C-alpha positions in Angstrom: 44.7 147.6 61.5 42.6 145.9 63.4 43.0 145.9 67.3 44.7 142.5 67.6 47.3 143.2 65.1 47.6 146.1 67.6 47.6 143.7 70.7 50.6 141.8 69.2 52.6 144.9 68.3 52.2 145.6 72.0 52.8 142.3 73.4 55.9 141.9 70.9 57.7 144.6 71.9 57.2 143.9 75.6 58.9 141.0 75.0 61.4 142.2 72.9 61.7 144.4 75.7 62.6 141.2 78.5 66.1 140.5 76.7 68.4 141.4 79.1 71.0 139.7 79.8 72.8 139.1 83.1 75.8 137.8 83.5 76.4 135.3 86.3 80.1 133.8 86.7 80.8 130.3 87.2 80.7 127.9 89.9 84.4 128.6 91.7 85.8 124.7 92.6 85.2 124.9 96.1 81.4 127.3 96.6 79.0 126.1 98.2 75.7 125.9 95.5 73.9 128.1 97.7 76.6 130.8 97.5 75.3 130.7 93.0 72.5 130.8 94.4 72.0 133.9 96.3 74.6 135.3 93.3 72.4 135.0 91.0 69.0 136.1 92.8 71.1 139.0 93.4 72.5 140.0 90.0 68.3 139.1 89.0 67.3 141.2 91.1 69.9 144.5 90.9 69.3 144.0 86.9 65.2 145.6 86.8 64.1 142.4 85.1 61.0 140.1 87.0 60.2 144.1 88.6 59.7 145.1 84.7 58.0 141.6 84.6 55.4 141.9 87.2 54.4 145.6 86.3 53.6 145.0 82.6 51.8 141.6 84.0 48.4 143.2 84.0 48.1 146.3 82.0 45.0 148.7 83.6 43.2 151.0 82.2 43.7 154.2 84.0 41.0 156.4 85.7 40.5 158.8 87.6 40.9 160.2 91.5 37.0 159.3 91.8 36.5 156.5 90.8 39.8 155.6 92.1 38.1 157.0 96.2 34.7 155.1 95.6 36.2 152.2 94.9 38.2 152.9 98.4 35.2 153.4 100.3 34.1 150.7 98.6 36.5 148.2 100.4 36.1 150.4 103.7 32.5 148.9 103.4 32.7 145.6 103.0 35.7 145.0 105.1 34.3 146.9 108.2 31.3 144.4 107.3 33.1 141.7 107.5 34.7 142.5 110.6 31.3 143.1 111.7 30.0 139.6 111.7 33.2 137.5 112.4 32.8 139.7 115.7 28.5 139.0 116.0 29.3 135.0 115.1 28.5 134.8 112.2 
């Protein structure tokens, strides 16, 4: 199998895992639209569909602790340089 086929199969399996059903009751006669939206949002959050979609949105390769630490040090240095430039008025 080629890499493309493996990638496609992986994406299809992720899409299939998102087919969760969320049951939302219909609007009552006296119910306001804001209540329906609030109830829908609560059900979606409780089902975990959004969290799962966000977690699988971008795949990152696992990196070692040392690489993560190096990147964090570089980030901190850049941030400190940027703050220093702002203080100097540049």
